[in-house]
N, C-alpha and C positions, 0 to 999 in steps of 0.2 A: 824433556824431550826435547831433540834437536829437530824435527821434521814432522809434518801433518801431510798425509798422503791421502788424497780424496778420490772417492768413485765419482762418476759423472751422473748415470741414472739414478734418480732418486735423490742426490745430493745437491747436484747442480742444475740439472735439466730433468724435466718429465715429458710424456708425451703431450702434443699440443692439443689443447681444448678445440680450438679452431679447425684443426684438422679433422678431430675425432667427431666433432659436431657435424660437419659437412658430411663426413662418411655414413653417420648414424641419422641424419636427417629424415631419410625414407621410412624411419620407425617411429618417427614422433619424437626423436629425443632431442633434447637441448642440453649442451655441456657446457657450463660456465668455467672460467679458469678455477675458480675454488673447488668447484665439483669435480675436475679432472684432478686435481691435487688430491683431495681425499680418496678418489677412485683408485689411483694409483697406489698408495699406501695400504688401502684396504686390500688390493690385489697382491700386494708383494707379502701381506702376512698371511694371505691364503696360500700363496706359493711356498711359504716357510712351512705351513703347517700339513702341506702334501706329502704324499709318499714320496721315497726318494726316486723318482723317475721323471725324466726332463720332460717327456709329452704331458704327463700328469702335471707338473708344476706349471706348465704354459697355460693348459686349460684352466687350471686352478685359478691363476692371475687373471684371466680374460673372463672367466665365468664371474668372479666377484667384481671386476669393473663393471660389467655390463649390468650386473644387480644395482650397484650404487648409481650408475647415471641413468637407471630407470627405464633400459630396454623391456619392452612388455614381453611377458612370459610366451605368448604365442607367436612371437617374432625373434626369440633368442637364438634359435638355432641358425637361421638365416643371418642373423647380426654376428653371432660368434665366427661365422664362416668369413664374413667381411672383416671382422677384427681380425683373424688369423692372418688374412692376405696383408693387412695394414701394418702388423707389427713384424710380418716376415719381409717386409721391403726394406728400402735403405733407412738406416736410422737418421741420417739427416734430414729426411723428409719428415719424421713423425716426432723424434726427440729435440723438440725446440723451445719449450716453455721454462723459463728460468724458475727453479723452486724459489717459494717465498722467503725473501731474507738472504738468499744464499751469496748473492752477488755482493751484498754489504758485508755479510760475513766473513767471505773470502777477502774482500777488501782490509778488514780489521785485522785478520790472520797477518797479512802481508805485511803489515806496519810492525809485526813483532820480529824478534831476532831469531826466526826458525826458518828451515828450509820447506818449500812447497813442492807438490809433485801431484801427478794424477795417475791413477792406474784403473782402467775400464775395460770390461768385457763389451766390444763393439765389432764394427765391421770394416773398420780401416779409417772410419770418417770421423772419428772423435776429435783429432787436433782440428780439422776444419770446422766442426760443429762449434766448439768452443771459441774459436777465432772469430768465426762469423757472428756470434752472439755478443762479442766482445767481453766475454767472461775472462778467459785466461790466454795464454800463449807462453810458449818458452823463450824467453827473453823479453825485450821491451817491445810495446804496442800498446794497443787500445785497451787491454784489458789488463788482470792482474799478472805481472810476470811468475812464471814457474821454472822450476829447473828441468822438469821432465814430463813429458805425456807419454803414457804407455797404453797402446791399444792391443787389445789379445789378439786381433787378426793380422797386426803386423808382427808381434813378436811369437805367434804361433803358440802360446799358451795362455789358457784361461783362468779366472778363478772359479773354482777356490783352490786351484794349485799352487802350492806357496813359490813355485819358479817364477811366476808373473812379478811378485812384489820384488824380487831381486834385480829385476830390470830397471826398478826405480831406485833401489837403494843403493846398487853399486856405482851408479854414475854422480849420485849426489854425496856419496861418502858418509852414509849414517848406517849405524847397526840397527839391526832390527828392533831391539829391545828399546831402541831412542827414538822409534816414530811410532805415531798413531795413524791408523787407518780408519776412515770415515766412510761406511756404506749403508745401504738401506736394506740390506736383506741378512738374516741370520745364516742361511745356507751357503751362500756365496762369500760374504764379507766379512761377517763374524769369524767364521770357519776357518775362511782362507788367511786372513790376517793372522789368526792363532797359530796356525800351522806353519806359517812363515816366521813366527816370533814377534810379530808387531801388537801393539796393545789396540783392539778394536773398540770401535764407538758406532753405536747404532744410530742412525738418523731415522727417528721415530716421531714424527710430528703429532700422531693422534694417540700416542701411548698404546699401541696397538699389540707390542711385543710381550707376551705373559712372562718371560724370563728376566725379570726386573733385576735380580740379584746376580745373575750370571754374567754381565757384561754391562758396560757404561751406556747410557742412553741419552739422546738429545732431542730436543725439538725444535731448534734452528742451529744453523752452522754457527752462529754467533756464541752458541752455549760451548763450543769447544774451547774457547778462552777460559771457562772456568776449570777445565780438566788440566789444562797446560800449568 
């Protein structure tokens, strides 16, 4: 393998426990960093299990998330409306909590003789998000240097469409079969990477994906090294 291309949501960043706790405080909910991390991945598993409908997928994620963080049943509808507004707002305000071990894992990958890039479905802010959190940037900086950061809003194509991956592969000069793509969903990341000819790696810290034999799984970003 010559390249590792990474998603951002669920691989490098997740929704901030602090932001969510503040929003859900009126419902008596307390959200720790650890609980927010588990809630995200349970939500993603619910999204993957949902019918192939965008609105249903989003509801499935938020329904599962609310259940994990303990939103009372009597308050669930009101809390879900608030969560819908929160997730529908600017990504840079919500997606700001680093995934456990991912900064360290990315740093370790950067020491290997491989090319690194980012491909994310986002709203045009992903490059600033990563730079602000000192996770990575194109070229030298306070984070890990990568060769390309592709934001779906900027290039006007989103995963699982194969075309978005070409926006990263072409500038770094790597053939798709020589690249890994690490993402946290089956529906968008595993399926999208396969459609583009990349080898998919599923970030699944809590072993929630039932398709264990279908594709590679990792619990931390550092485990990518064992696949390489």
